[in-house]
C-alpha positions, 0 to 999 in steps of 0.5 A: 470498481475504482482502482484505488481501493484494491491497491490499498487492499493489496498495499496493506496486505504486502506490508503486514506480510513484510512485517511478518517475514521481517519480525518472526524470522530468526536467521541465526546464521541461516542465509536463506532465512537471512535472505527470506528477512531481507525480502520481508524488508522489501515487500514491506517498503513496496506495500507502503509505496503500493498503498500510498499509490492507492490512496493518490488514485483514490483521491484523484478518482473522486467525482467532484460536484459541479459548481452551481452558480446562481446569478438570480438576485 
C-alpha cells in the first residue's frame, strides 16, 4: 500500500478529532478543560498538515504512462 492514502486517512481523523475537541468542550473556568480545548486546536491544525502531506505523497507516487513515440509515417 502506498504511503499517501494512510496519511490522508490519519490526517482526516486527526482533523475531525480536533474539531470535536475544540467545539464540544466548554471550559467554564476549568484550566484542564481549557488545555484540552487548546490541544484540539493543535490536533486539528496538525491533521490538516498531515492530510496535505498525504495528498502530495499520493500525487508524487503515481506512475505516469511512458511517452510512446511513433516515428513511422
